[in-house]
Jmol script that loads the backbone (N, CA, C; Angstrom):
load data "model"
ATOM      1  N   MET A   1       6.222 -27.957  17.404  1.00  0.00           N
ATOM      2  CA  MET A   1       7.175 -28.797  16.378  1.00  0.00           C
ATOM      3  C   MET A   1       7.628 -29.543  17.672  1.00  0.00           C
ATOM      4  N   ALA A   2       7.962 -31.025  17.554  1.00  0.00           N
ATOM      5  CA  ALA A   2       9.036 -31.554  18.721  1.00  0.00           C
ATOM      6  C   ALA A   2      10.178 -30.858  18.662  1.00  0.00           C
ATOM      7  N   SER A   3      10.482 -31.878  19.535  1.00  0.00           N
ATOM      8  CA  SER A   3      12.609 -31.623  19.184  1.00  0.00           C
ATOM      9  C   SER A   3      13.381 -32.537  18.727  1.00  0.00           C
ATOM     10  N   VAL A   4      14.132 -32.932  18.446  1.00  0.00           N
ATOM     11  CA  VAL A   4      14.865 -33.616  17.487  1.00  0.00           C
ATOM     12  C   VAL A   4      16.137 -33.616  18.487  1.00  0.00           C
ATOM     13  N   ASP A   5      16.097 -35.080  18.771  1.00  0.00           N
ATOM     14  CA  ASP A   5      16.863 -35.537  20.056  1.00  0.00           C
ATOM     15  C   ASP A   5      18.027 -36.396  19.424  1.00  0.00           C
ATOM     16  N   TYR A   6      17.782 -37.132  18.177  1.00  0.00           N
ATOM     17  CA  TYR A   6      18.327 -37.936  17.553  1.00  0.00           C
ATOM     18  C   TYR A   6      18.735 -38.223  16.157  1.00  0.00           C
ATOM     19  N   PHE A   7      19.341 -38.281  15.113  1.00  0.00           N
ATOM     20  CA  PHE A   7      19.568 -38.138  14.047  1.00  0.00           C
ATOM     21  C   PHE A   7      20.321 -39.458  13.291  1.00  0.00           C
ATOM     22  N   GLU A   8      20.567 -39.420  12.700  1.00  0.00           N
ATOM     23  CA  GLU A   8      21.692 -40.656  11.517  1.00  0.00           C
ATOM     24  C   GLU A   8      21.678 -39.714  10.231  1.00  0.00           C
ATOM     25  N   ARG A   9      23.165 -39.907  10.114  1.00  0.00           N
ATOM     26  CA  ARG A   9      23.081 -39.013   8.327  1.00  0.00           C
ATOM     27  C   ARG A   9      24.666 -39.899   8.357  1.00  0.00           C
ATOM     28  N   LYS A  10      25.265 -40.121   6.882  1.00  0.00           N
ATOM     29  CA  LYS A  10      26.161 -40.366   6.570  1.00  0.00           C
ATOM     30  C   LYS A  10      27.132 -39.124   5.977  1.00  0.00           C
ATOM     31  N   LEU A  11      28.043 -39.598   6.078  1.00  0.00           N
ATOM     32  CA  LEU A  11      29.523 -38.038   5.553  1.00  0.00           C
ATOM     33  C   LEU A  11      29.302 -38.201   4.436  1.00  0.00           C
ATOM     34  N   ASP A  12      29.398 -37.287   3.640  1.00  0.00           N
ATOM     35  CA  ASP A  12      30.075 -37.248   2.359  1.00  0.00           C
ATOM     36  C   ASP A  12      31.369 -37.346   1.968  1.00  0.00           C
ATOM     37  N   GLU A  13      31.816 -37.286   1.039  1.00  0.00           N
ATOM     38  CA  GLU A  13      33.133 -37.714   0.638  1.00  0.00           C
ATOM     39  C   GLU A  13      34.126 -36.494   0.353  1.00  0.00           C
ATOM     40  N   LYS A  14      33.790 -35.149   1.096  1.00  0.00           N
ATOM     41  CA  LYS A  14      34.277 -34.299   1.941  1.00  0.00           C
ATOM     42  C   LYS A  14      34.506 -34.559   3.725  1.00  0.00           C
ATOM     43  N   ARG A  15      33.859 -35.599   4.616  1.00  0.00           N
ATOM     44  CA  ARG A  15      33.917 -35.953   5.632  1.00  0.00           C
ATOM     45  C   ARG A  15      32.959 -34.714   6.121  1.00  0.00           C
ATOM     46  N   ARG A  16      32.157 -34.935   5.964  1.00  0.00           N
ATOM     47  CA  ARG A  16      31.104 -33.150   6.167  1.00  0.00           C
ATOM     48  C   ARG A  16      29.994 -33.674   6.491  1.00  0.00           C
ATOM     49  N   LEU A  17      29.153 -33.474   7.513  1.00  0.00           N
ATOM     50  CA  LEU A  17      27.930 -33.871   8.272  1.00  0.00           C
ATOM     51  C   LEU A  17      26.952 -32.753   7.746  1.00  0.00           C
ATOM     52  N   THR A  18      25.821 -33.255   7.763  1.00  0.00           N
ATOM     53  CA  THR A  18      25.056 -32.406   7.443  1.00  0.00           C
ATOM     54  C   THR A  18      23.718 -32.444   8.562  1.00  0.00           C
ATOM     55  N   ILE A  19      23.527 -31.320   9.325  1.00  0.00           N
ATOM     56  CA  ILE A  19      22.947 -31.292  10.403  1.00  0.00           C
ATOM     57  C   ILE A  19      21.263 -30.810   9.874  1.00  0.00           C
ATOM     58  N   PRO A  20      20.322 -31.530  11.014  1.00  0.00           N
ATOM     59  CA  PRO A  20      19.207 -31.786   9.826  1.00  0.00           C
ATOM     60  C   PRO A  20      18.580 -30.099   9.935  1.00  0.00           C
ATOM     61  N   ALA A  21      17.894 -29.619   9.364  1.00  0.00           N
ATOM     62  CA  ALA A  21      17.280 -28.151   9.248  1.00  0.00           C
ATOM     63  C   ALA A  21      16.967 -27.933  10.769  1.00  0.00           C
ATOM     64  N   GLU A  22      16.180 -28.218  11.247  1.00  0.00           N
ATOM     65  CA  GLU A  22      15.360 -27.607  12.055  1.00  0.00           C
ATOM     66  C   GLU A  22      16.790 -27.766  13.276  1.00  0.00           C
ATOM     67  N   LEU A  23      17.973 -28.111  13.210  1.00  0.00           N
ATOM     68  CA  LEU A  23      19.004 -28.016  14.524  1.00  0.00           C
ATOM     69  C   LEU A  23      19.501 -26.859  14.339  1.00  0.00           C
ATOM     70  N   ARG A  24      19.853 -26.479  12.944  1.00  0.00           N
ATOM     71  CA  ARG A  24      20.942 -25.561  12.137  1.00  0.00           C
ATOM     72  C   ARG A  24      21.173 -23.838  13.150  1.00  0.00           C
ATOM     73  N   GLN A  25      19.838 -23.635  13.042  1.00  0.00           N
ATOM     74  CA  GLN A  25      19.770 -22.322  14.828  1.00  0.00           C
ATOM     75  C   GLN A  25      20.387 -22.624  15.981  1.00  0.00           C
ATOM     76  N   GLU A  26      20.245 -24.030  16.354  1.00  0.00           N
ATOM     77  CA  GLU A  26      21.120 -24.157  17.582  1.00  0.00           C
ATOM     78  C   GLU A  26      22.367 -24.069  17.415  1.00  0.00           C
ATOM     79  N   PHE A  27      22.921 -24.201  16.427  1.00  0.00           N
ATOM     80  CA  PHE A  27      24.607 -23.895  15.979  1.00  0.00           C
ATOM     81  C   PHE A  27      24.610 -22.761  15.096  1.00  0.00           C
ATOM     82  N   ALA A  28      23.763 -21.680  15.271  1.00  0.00           N
ATOM     83  CA  ALA A  28      24.128 -20.201  14.544  1.00  0.00           C
ATOM     84  C   ALA A  28      25.157 -19.667  15.178  1.00  0.00           C
ATOM     85  N   SER A  29      26.070 -20.448  16.112  1.00  0.00           N
ATOM     86  CA  SER A  29      27.810 -19.652  17.415  1.00  0.00           C
ATOM     87  C   SER A  29      28.526 -19.803  16.397  1.00  0.00           C
ATOM     88  N   GLY A  30      27.933 -21.581  15.741  1.00  0.00           N
ATOM     89  CA  GLY A  30      29.401 -21.688  15.725  1.00  0.00           C
ATOM     90  C   GLY A  30      29.579 -23.262  16.124  1.00  0.00           C
ATOM     91  N   ILE A  31      30.043 -24.329  15.804  1.00  0.00           N
ATOM     92  CA  ILE A  31      30.064 -26.147  16.316  1.00  0.00           C
ATOM     93  C   ILE A  31      31.763 -26.553  16.640  1.00  0.00           C
ATOM     94  N   VAL A  32      31.615 -26.875  17.761  1.00  0.00           N
ATOM     95  CA  VAL A  32      32.979 -27.251  18.093  1.00  0.00           C
ATOM     96  C   VAL A  32      32.696 -28.759  18.461  1.00  0.00           C
ATOM     97  N   ILE A  33      33.795 -29.259  17.497  1.00  0.00           N
ATOM     98  CA  ILE A  33      33.831 -30.985  18.055  1.00  0.00           C
ATOM     99  C   ILE A  33      35.429 -31.540  18.687  1.00  0.00           C
ATOM    100  N   THR A  34      34.960 -32.062  19.747  1.00  0.00           N
ATOM    101  CA  THR A  34      36.280 -32.531  20.543  1.00  0.00           C
ATOM    102  C   THR A  34      36.284 -34.501  20.351  1.00  0.00           C
ATOM    103  N   ARG A  35      37.052 -35.071  21.078  1.00  0.00           N
ATOM    104  CA  ARG A  35      36.873 -36.316  21.307  1.00  0.00           C
ATOM    105  C   ARG A  35      35.951 -36.567  22.744  1.00  0.00           C
ATOM    106  N   GLY A  36      35.196 -37.254  22.888  1.00  0.00           N
ATOM    107  CA  GLY A  36      34.269 -37.399  23.308  1.00  0.00           C
ATOM    108  C   GLY A  36      35.048 -38.360  24.909  1.00  0.00           C
ATOM    109  N   PHE A  37      33.835 -38.892  25.689  1.00  0.00           N
ATOM    110  CA  PHE A  37      35.179 -39.720  26.893  1.00  0.00           C
ATOM    111  C   PHE A  37      35.176 -40.981  26.890  1.00  0.00           C
ATOM    112  N   LYS A  38      34.702 -41.517  25.747  1.00  0.00           N
ATOM    113  CA  LYS A  38      35.699 -42.630  25.403  1.00  0.00           C
ATOM    114  C   LYS A  38      35.115 -42.635  23.338  1.00  0.00           C
ATOM    115  N   ASP A  39      35.069 -44.037  22.677  1.00  0.00           N
ATOM    116  CA  ASP A  39      35.392 -43.550  21.374  1.00  0.00           C
ATOM    117  C   ASP A  39      34.153 -43.255  20.845  1.00  0.00           C
ATOM    118  N   TYR A  40      33.732 -41.782  21.390  1.00  0.00           N
ATOM    119  CA  TYR A  40      32.431 -41.164  20.300  1.00  0.00           C
ATOM    120  C   TYR A  40      32.749 -39.231  20.569  1.00  0.00           C
ATOM    121  N   LEU A  41      32.745 -39.019  19.759  1.00  0.00           N
ATOM    122  CA  LEU A  41      32.554 -37.729  19.893  1.00  0.00           C
ATOM    123  C   LEU A  41      31.691 -36.453  20.378  1.00  0.00           C
ATOM    124  N   HIS A  42      32.040 -35.287  21.108  1.00  0.00           N
ATOM    125  CA  HIS A  42      31.343 -34.159  21.063  1.00  0.00           C
ATOM    126  C   HIS A  42      30.612 -33.119  20.110  1.00  0.00           C
ATOM    127  N   LEU A  43      29.570 -33.219  20.266  1.00  0.00           N
ATOM    128  CA  LEU A  43      29.684 -31.416  18.971  1.00  0.00           C
ATOM    129  C   LEU A  43      28.696 -30.747  19.688  1.00  0.00           C
ATOM    130  N   TYR A  44      29.208 -29.688  19.942  1.00  0.00           N
ATOM    131  CA  TYR A  44      28.906 -28.230  20.838  1.00  0.00           C
ATOM    132  C   TYR A  44      28.673 -27.513  20.082  1.00  0.00           C
ATOM    133  N   PRO A  45      27.370 -26.421  20.534  1.00  0.00           N
ATOM    134  CA  PRO A  45      27.006 -25.521  19.939  1.00  0.00           C
ATOM    135  C   PRO A  45      28.682 -24.302  20.504  1.00  0.00           C
ATOM    136  N   GLN A  46      29.076 -23.754  19.430  1.00  0.00           N
ATOM    137  CA  GLN A  46      29.663 -22.432  20.169  1.00  0.00           C
ATOM    138  C   GLN A  46      29.372 -22.143  21.333  1.00  0.00           C
ATOM    139  N   ALA A  47      28.382 -21.442  21.313  1.00  0.00           N
ATOM    140  CA  ALA A  47      28.037 -20.851  23.057  1.00  0.00           C
ATOM    141  C   ALA A  47      27.851 -21.584  23.918  1.00  0.00           C
ATOM    142  N   ILE A  48      27.464 -22.941  23.810  1.00  0.00           N
ATOM    143  CA  ILE A  48      27.463 -23.564  25.263  1.00  0.00           C
ATOM    144  C   ILE A  48      29.042 -23.887  25.438  1.00  0.00           C
ATOM    145  N   TRP A  49      29.969 -24.663  24.408  1.00  0.00           N
ATOM    146  CA  TRP A  49      31.554 -24.494  24.418  1.00  0.00           C
ATOM    147  C   TRP A  49      31.737 -23.139  25.066  1.00  0.00           C
ATOM    148  N   ASP A  50      31.463 -21.917  24.929  1.00  0.00           N
ATOM    149  CA  ASP A  50      32.200 -20.794  25.632  1.00  0.00           C
ATOM    150  C   ASP A  50      31.365 -20.484  26.752  1.00  0.00           C
ATOM    151  N   GLY A  51      30.554 -20.625  27.371  1.00  0.00           N
ATOM    152  CA  GLY A  51      29.274 -20.551  28.218  1.00  0.00           C
ATOM    153  C   GLY A  51      29.462 -21.404  29.257  1.00  0.00           C
ATOM    154  N   GLU A  52      30.107 -22.904  28.771  1.00  0.00           N
ATOM    155  CA  GLU A  52      29.697 -23.595  29.860  1.00  0.00           C
ATOM    156  C   GLU A  52      31.080 -24.959  30.355  1.00  0.00           C
ATOM    157  N   VAL A  53      31.413 -25.145  29.229  1.00  0.00           N
ATOM    158  CA  VAL A  53      32.742 -25.957  28.791  1.00  0.00           C
ATOM    159  C   VAL A  53      34.179 -25.365  28.989  1.00  0.00           C
ATOM    160  N   GLU A  54      34.093 -24.272  28.423  1.00  0.00           N
ATOM    161  CA  GLU A  54      35.354 -23.502  28.762  1.00  0.00           C
ATOM    162  C   GLU A  54      35.123 -23.350  30.332  1.00  0.00           C
ATOM    163  N   PRO A  55      34.331 -22.376  30.738  1.00  0.00           N
ATOM    164  CA  PRO A  55      34.504 -22.114  32.588  1.00  0.00           C
ATOM    165  C   PRO A  55      34.365 -23.507  33.538  1.00  0.00           C
ATOM    166  N   ALA A  56      33.844 -24.794  32.177  1.00  0.00           N
ATOM    167  CA  ALA A  56      34.025 -25.631  33.254  1.00  0.00           C
ATOM    168  C   ALA A  56      35.631 -26.390  33.832  1.00  0.00           C
ATOM    169  N   LEU A  57      36.427 -26.117  32.343  1.00  0.00           N
ATOM    170  CA  LEU A  57      37.498 -26.620  32.117  1.00  0.00           C
ATOM    171  C   LEU A  57      38.369 -26.041  32.845  1.00  0.00           C
ATOM    172  N   GLN A  58      38.289 -24.941  33.957  1.00  0.00           N
ATOM    173  CA  GLN A  58      39.439 -23.563  34.369  1.00  0.00           C
ATOM    174  C   GLN A  58      39.074 -24.366  36.002  1.00  0.00           C
ATOM    175  N   GLY A  59      40.244 -24.276  36.408  1.00  0.00           N
ATOM    176  CA  GLY A  59      40.376 -25.206  37.934  1.00  0.00           C
ATOM    177  C   GLY A  59      41.753 -24.301  38.448  1.00  0.00           C
ATOM    178  N   SER A  60      42.242 -25.366  39.066  1.00  0.00           N
ATOM    179  CA  SER A  60      44.146 -25.568  39.784  1.00  0.00           C
ATOM    180  C   SER A  60      44.792 -25.831  39.080  1.00  0.00           C
ATOM    181  N   ILE A  61      45.615 -25.386  38.559  1.00  0.00           N
ATOM    182  CA  ILE A  61      46.707 -25.283  38.156  1.00  0.00           C
ATOM    183  C   ILE A  61      47.098 -26.560  37.998  1.00  0.00           C
ATOM    184  N   LEU A  62      47.245 -27.124  39.539  1.00  0.00           N
ATOM    185  CA  LEU A  62      47.810 -28.505  39.972  1.00  0.00           C
ATOM    186  C   LEU A  62      46.764 -29.305  40.214  1.00  0.00           C
ATOM    187  N   ASP A  63      45.571 -29.537  39.506  1.00  0.00           N
ATOM    188  CA  ASP A  63      44.680 -30.449  40.206  1.00  0.00           C
ATOM    189  C   ASP A  63      44.369 -31.526  38.794  1.00  0.00           C
ATOM    190  N   GLU A  64      44.991 -32.419  39.071  1.00  0.00           N
ATOM    191  CA  GLU A  64      45.476 -33.193  37.879  1.00  0.00           C
ATOM    192  C   GLU A  64      44.047 -33.748  37.394  1.00  0.00           C
ATOM    193  N   GLN A  65      42.523 -33.906  37.702  1.00  0.00           N
ATOM    194  CA  GLN A  65      41.923 -33.633  37.187  1.00  0.00           C
ATOM    195  C   GLN A  65      40.947 -32.569  36.353  1.00  0.00           C
ATOM    196  N   VAL A  66      41.562 -32.237  36.266  1.00  0.00           N
ATOM    197  CA  VAL A  66      40.826 -30.479  35.400  1.00  0.00           C
ATOM    198  C   VAL A  66      41.851 -30.919  34.169  1.00  0.00           C
ATOM    199  N   ALA A  67      43.404 -31.073  34.898  1.00  0.00           N
ATOM    200  CA  ALA A  67      44.454 -31.126  33.356  1.00  0.00           C
ATOM    201  C   ALA A  67      43.732 -32.674  32.534  1.00  0.00           C
ATOM    202  N   ASP A  68      43.502 -33.277  33.145  1.00  0.00           N
ATOM    203  CA  ASP A  68      43.130 -34.855  32.260  1.00  0.00           C
ATOM    204  C   ASP A  68      42.103 -34.084  31.403  1.00  0.00           C
ATOM    205  N   LEU A  69      40.740 -33.458  32.021  1.00  0.00           N
ATOM    206  CA  LEU A  69      39.559 -32.686  31.286  1.00  0.00           C
ATOM    207  C   LEU A  69      40.100 -31.876  30.363  1.00  0.00           C
ATOM    208  N   ASN A  70      41.016 -31.388  30.721  1.00  0.00           N
ATOM    209  CA  ASN A  70      41.499 -30.311  29.215  1.00  0.00           C
ATOM    210  C   ASN A  70      42.192 -31.187  28.336  1.00  0.00           C
ATOM    211  N   VAL A  71      42.740 -32.433  28.838  1.00  0.00           N
ATOM    212  CA  VAL A  71      43.955 -32.607  27.212  1.00  0.00           C
ATOM    213  C   VAL A  71      42.718 -33.298  26.464  1.00  0.00           C
ATOM    214  N   GLN A  72      41.250 -33.881  27.533  1.00  0.00           N
ATOM    215  CA  GLN A  72      40.665 -34.939  26.889  1.00  0.00           C
ATOM    216  C   GLN A  72      39.452 -34.428  25.618  1.00  0.00           C
ATOM    217  N   PHE A  73      39.104 -33.078  26.348  1.00  0.00           N
ATOM    218  CA  PHE A  73      38.810 -32.234  25.139  1.00  0.00           C
ATOM    219  C   PHE A  73      39.306 -31.235  24.682  1.00  0.00           C
ATOM    220  N   ARG A  74      40.717 -30.890  25.114  1.00  0.00           N
ATOM    221  CA  ARG A  74      41.454 -30.229  23.860  1.00  0.00           C
ATOM    222  C   ARG A  74      42.329 -30.629  23.041  1.00  0.00           C
ATOM    223  N   ARG A  75      42.210 -31.881  22.990  1.00  0.00           N
ATOM    224  CA  ARG A  75      43.354 -32.717  21.639  1.00  0.00           C
ATOM    225  C   ARG A  75      42.136 -33.305  20.824  1.00  0.00           C
ATOM    226  N   GLY A  76      42.550 -32.474  19.689  1.00  0.00           N
ATOM    227  CA  GLY A  76      42.056 -32.237  18.363  1.00  0.00           C
ATOM    228  C   GLY A  76      40.404 -31.710  18.286  1.00  0.00           C
ATOM    229  N   LYS A  77      40.804 -30.829  19.183  1.00  0.00           N
ATOM    230  CA  LYS A  77      39.448 -29.616  19.198  1.00  0.00           C
ATOM    231  C   LYS A  77      39.089 -28.877  18.211  1.00  0.00           C
ATOM    232  N   THR A  78      37.813 -29.232  17.288  1.00  0.00           N
ATOM    233  CA  THR A  78      38.410 -28.375  15.711  1.00  0.00           C
ATOM    234  C   THR A  78      36.876 -27.079  16.878  1.00  0.00           C
ATOM    235  N   ALA A  79      36.997 -26.315  15.802  1.00  0.00           N
ATOM    236  CA  ALA A  79      35.886 -25.177  16.036  1.00  0.00           C
ATOM    237  C   ALA A  79      35.695 -24.671  14.386  1.00  0.00           C
ATOM    238  N   ASP A  80      34.425 -24.795  13.904  1.00  0.00           N
ATOM    239  CA  ASP A  80      33.838 -23.801  12.964  1.00  0.00           C
ATOM    240  C   ASP A  80      32.807 -23.650  12.286  1.00  0.00           C
ATOM    241  N   GLU A  81      32.536 -22.802  11.471  1.00  0.00           N
ATOM    242  CA  GLU A  81      31.404 -22.184  11.054  1.00  0.00           C
ATOM    243  C   GLU A  81      30.633 -23.117  10.941  1.00  0.00           C
ATOM    244  N   LEU A  82      29.038 -23.399  10.933  1.00  0.00           N
ATOM    245  CA  LEU A  82      27.938 -24.067  10.173  1.00  0.00           C
ATOM    246  C   LEU A  82      27.805 -23.528   8.584  1.00  0.00           C
ATOM    247  N   ASP A  83      27.827 -24.489   7.955  1.00  0.00           N
ATOM    248  CA  ASP A  83      27.473 -23.633   6.502  1.00  0.00           C
ATOM    249  C   ASP A  83      26.057 -23.423   6.624  1.00  0.00           C
ATOM    250  N   GLN A  84      25.022 -22.668   6.769  1.00  0.00           N
ATOM    251  CA  GLN A  84      24.128 -22.466   7.030  1.00  0.00           C
ATOM    252  C   GLN A  84      23.288 -22.466   6.026  1.00  0.00           C
ATOM    253  N   LYS A  85      24.018 -22.490   4.782  1.00  0.00           N
ATOM    254  CA  LYS A  85      22.829 -22.645   3.618  1.00  0.00           C
ATOM    255  C   LYS A  85      23.025 -24.128   3.323  1.00  0.00           C
ATOM    256  N   GLN A  86      24.002 -25.139   3.159  1.00  0.00           N
ATOM    257  CA  GLN A  86      23.697 -26.540   2.904  1.00  0.00           C
ATOM    258  C   GLN A  86      23.584 -27.228   4.758  1.00  0.00           C
ATOM    259  N   GLY A  87      24.028 -26.114   5.756  1.00  0.00           N
ATOM    260  CA  GLY A  87      23.747 -26.930   7.185  1.00  0.00           C
ATOM    261  C   GLY A  87      25.127 -28.865   7.170  1.00  0.00           C
ATOM    262  N   ARG A  88      25.837 -27.719   6.640  1.00  0.00           N
ATOM    263  CA  ARG A  88      27.101 -28.999   6.893  1.00  0.00           C
ATOM    264  C   ARG A  88      28.807 -28.563   7.872  1.00  0.00           C
ATOM    265  N   VAL A  89      28.678 -29.166   8.160  1.00  0.00           N
ATOM    266  CA  VAL A  89      30.155 -29.283   9.079  1.00  0.00           C
ATOM    267  C   VAL A  89      31.333 -30.256   8.758  1.00  0.00           C
ATOM    268  N   THR A  90      32.514 -29.749   8.666  1.00  0.00           N
ATOM    269  CA  THR A  90      33.476 -30.507   8.285  1.00  0.00           C
ATOM    270  C   THR A  90      33.541 -31.415   9.352  1.00  0.00           C
ATOM    271  N   ILE A  91      34.253 -32.893   9.194  1.00  0.00           N
ATOM    272  CA  ILE A  91      34.802 -33.077  10.876  1.00  0.00           C
ATOM    273  C   ILE A  91      36.242 -33.917  10.201  1.00  0.00           C
ATOM    274  N   ASP A  92      37.371 -33.480  11.349  1.00  0.00           N
ATOM    275  CA  ASP A  92      38.662 -34.106  10.764  1.00  0.00           C
ATOM    276  C   ASP A  92      38.936 -35.240  10.781  1.00  0.00           C
ATOM    277  N   GLN A  93      39.429 -35.867   9.892  1.00  0.00           N
ATOM    278  CA  GLN A  93      40.156 -37.051   9.524  1.00  0.00           C
ATOM    279  C   GLN A  93      40.401 -37.438  11.395  1.00  0.00           C
ATOM    280  N   HIS A  94      41.222 -37.136  12.203  1.00  0.00           N
ATOM    281  CA  HIS A  94      42.054 -37.513  12.933  1.00  0.00           C
ATOM    282  C   HIS A  94      40.716 -38.080  14.134  1.00  0.00           C
ATOM    283  N   LEU A  95      39.639 -37.208  14.155  1.00  0.00           N
ATOM    284  CA  LEU A  95      38.388 -36.879  15.217  1.00  0.00           C
ATOM    285  C   LEU A  95      37.700 -38.087  14.212  1.00  0.00           C
ATOM    286  N   LEU A  96      37.582 -38.583  13.136  1.00  0.00           N
ATOM    287  CA  LEU A  96      36.434 -39.378  12.882  1.00  0.00           C
ATOM    288  C   LEU A  96      37.482 -41.033  13.077  1.00  0.00           C
ATOM    289  N   ASP A  97      38.775 -40.926  12.946  1.00  0.00           N
ATOM    290  CA  ASP A  97      39.407 -42.018  13.339  1.00  0.00           C
ATOM    291  C   ASP A  97      39.603 -42.628  14.862  1.00  0.00           C
ATOM    292  N   TYR A  98      39.289 -41.596  15.918  1.00  0.00           N
ATOM    293  CA  TYR A  98      39.587 -41.659  17.299  1.00  0.00           C
ATOM    294  C   TYR A  98      37.991 -41.974  17.477  1.00  0.00           C
ATOM    295  N   ALA A  99      37.045 -42.347  17.157  1.00  0.00           N
ATOM    296  CA  ALA A  99      35.593 -42.320  17.298  1.00  0.00           C
ATOM    297  C   ALA A  99      35.247 -43.688  16.222  1.00  0.00           C
ATOM    298  N   GLY A 100      35.861 -44.019  15.706  1.00  0.00           N
ATOM    299  CA  GLY A 100      36.081 -45.418  14.408  1.00  0.00           C
ATOM    300  C   GLY A 100      35.068 -44.839  13.744  1.00  0.00           C
ATOM    301  N   ILE A 101      34.909 -43.689  13.375  1.00  0.00           N
ATOM    302  CA  ILE A 101      33.161 -43.363  11.989  1.00  0.00           C
ATOM    303  C   ILE A 101      34.539 -43.071  10.856  1.00  0.00           C
ATOM    304  N   ASP A 102      33.535 -44.369  10.138  1.00  0.00           N
ATOM    305  CA  ASP A 102      33.836 -44.210   8.759  1.00  0.00           C
ATOM    306  C   ASP A 102      32.709 -43.490   8.073  1.00  0.00           C
ATOM    307  N   ARG A 103      31.467 -43.585   7.630  1.00  0.00           N
ATOM    308  CA  ARG A 103      30.989 -42.814   6.912  1.00  0.00           C
ATOM    309  C   ARG A 103      29.299 -42.593   7.653  1.00  0.00           C
ATOM    310  N   ALA A 104      28.818 -43.729   8.212  1.00  0.00           N
ATOM    311  CA  ALA A 104      27.547 -43.558   8.828  1.00  0.00           C
ATOM    312  C   ALA A 104      27.605 -43.506  10.098  1.00  0.00           C
ATOM    313  N   VAL A 105      27.201 -41.755  10.957  1.00  0.00           N
ATOM    314  CA  VAL A 105      27.229 -41.834  11.837  1.00  0.00           C
ATOM    315  C   VAL A 105      25.393 -41.782  12.609  1.00  0.00           C
ATOM    316  N   VAL A 106      25.586 -41.812  14.021  1.00  0.00           N
ATOM    317  CA  VAL A 106      24.247 -41.392  14.812  1.00  0.00           C
ATOM    318  C   VAL A 106      24.554 -40.657  15.788  1.00  0.00           C
ATOM    319  N   ALA A 107      24.003 -39.362  15.747  1.00  0.00           N
ATOM    320  CA  ALA A 107      24.163 -38.671  16.741  1.00  0.00           C
ATOM    321  C   ALA A 107      22.466 -38.110  17.736  1.00  0.00           C
ATOM    322  N   THR A 108      23.158 -38.004  19.043  1.00  0.00           N
ATOM    323  CA  THR A 108      22.189 -37.908  20.105  1.00  0.00           C
ATOM    324  C   THR A 108      22.416 -36.964  21.028  1.00  0.00           C
ATOM    325  N   ARG A 109      21.611 -36.353  21.012  1.00  0.00           N
ATOM    326  CA  ARG A 109      21.310 -35.144  22.283  1.00  0.00           C
ATOM    327  C   ARG A 109      21.907 -35.750  23.362  1.00  0.00           C
ATOM    328  N   ALA A 110      22.607 -35.346  24.324  1.00  0.00           N
ATOM    329  CA  ALA A 110      23.152 -35.351  25.929  1.00  0.00           C
ATOM    330  C   ALA A 110      22.458 -34.111  26.520  1.00  0.00           C
ATOM    331  N   GLY A 111      21.632 -33.395  26.901  1.00  0.00           N
ATOM    332  CA  GLY A 111      21.729 -32.338  27.693  1.00  0.00           C
ATOM    333  C   GLY A 111      22.023 -31.650  26.163  1.00  0.00           C
ATOM    334  N   LYS A 112      22.983 -30.564  26.484  1.00  0.00           N
ATOM    335  CA  LYS A 112      23.211 -29.449  25.806  1.00  0.00           C
ATOM    336  C   LYS A 112      23.860 -29.380  25.094  1.00  0.00           C
ATOM    337  N   TYR A 113      24.827 -30.498  24.204  1.00  0.00           N
ATOM    338  CA  TYR A 113      25.600 -31.351  23.420  1.00  0.00           C
ATOM    339  C   TYR A 113      25.246 -32.163  22.456  1.00  0.00           C
ATOM    340  N   TRP A 114      25.248 -32.845  21.691  1.00  0.00           N
ATOM    341  CA  TRP A 114      25.672 -34.013  20.919  1.00  0.00           C
ATOM    342  C   TRP A 114      26.755 -35.165  21.254  1.00  0.00           C
ATOM    343  N   ARG A 115      26.614 -36.414  21.355  1.00  0.00           N
ATOM    344  CA  ARG A 115      27.384 -37.592  21.249  1.00  0.00           C
ATOM    345  C   ARG A 115      27.077 -37.545  19.345  1.00  0.00           C
ATOM    346  N   LEU A 116      28.583 -38.446  19.003  1.00  0.00           N
ATOM    347  CA  LEU A 116      28.436 -38.330  17.699  1.00  0.00           C
ATOM    348  C   LEU A 116      29.084 -39.780  17.762  1.00  0.00           C
ATOM    349  N   GLU A 117      28.337 -40.481  17.116  1.00  0.00           N
ATOM    350  CA  GLU A 117      29.232 -42.341  17.071  1.00  0.00           C
ATOM    351  C   GLU A 117      28.742 -42.763  15.668  1.00  0.00           C
ATOM    352  N   LYS A 118      29.405 -43.760  15.974  1.00  0.00           N
ATOM    353  CA  LYS A 118      29.731 -45.127  14.577  1.00  0.00           C
ATOM    354  C   LYS A 118      28.399 -45.607  14.250  1.00  0.00           C
ATOM    355  N   ALA A 119      27.479 -45.356  13.343  1.00  0.00           N
ATOM    356  CA  ALA A 119      26.433 -46.149  13.238  1.00  0.00           C
ATOM    357  C   ALA A 119      26.564 -47.684  13.267  1.00  0.00           C
TER     358      ALA A 119
END
end "model"
wireframe off; spacefill off
backbone 0.3
color backbone group
């Protein structure tokens, strides 16, 4: 089976994003959604967040770059379980506002996480 690296979706009226069936196992550990580096969102499998992002955010308490990264990725961060039956996750309104996403979303794989942008 080919790897899925891109998908487009429309959020439902409750701000829920439906993850394609072939990707749901990737998010079985849960989902973390954060602000991105610019006006988009990052969508991480919980296991990637715990195993790679959290350790990367550790560093000297006096390192301004580490502090800035912590603020960037923790401000508005949400963690949720993927509804395995329907394959949906709710995105908080403040995150949608940050990324300028109304309803249509483009998701692109960026290595071990996904970038969510306005379509």
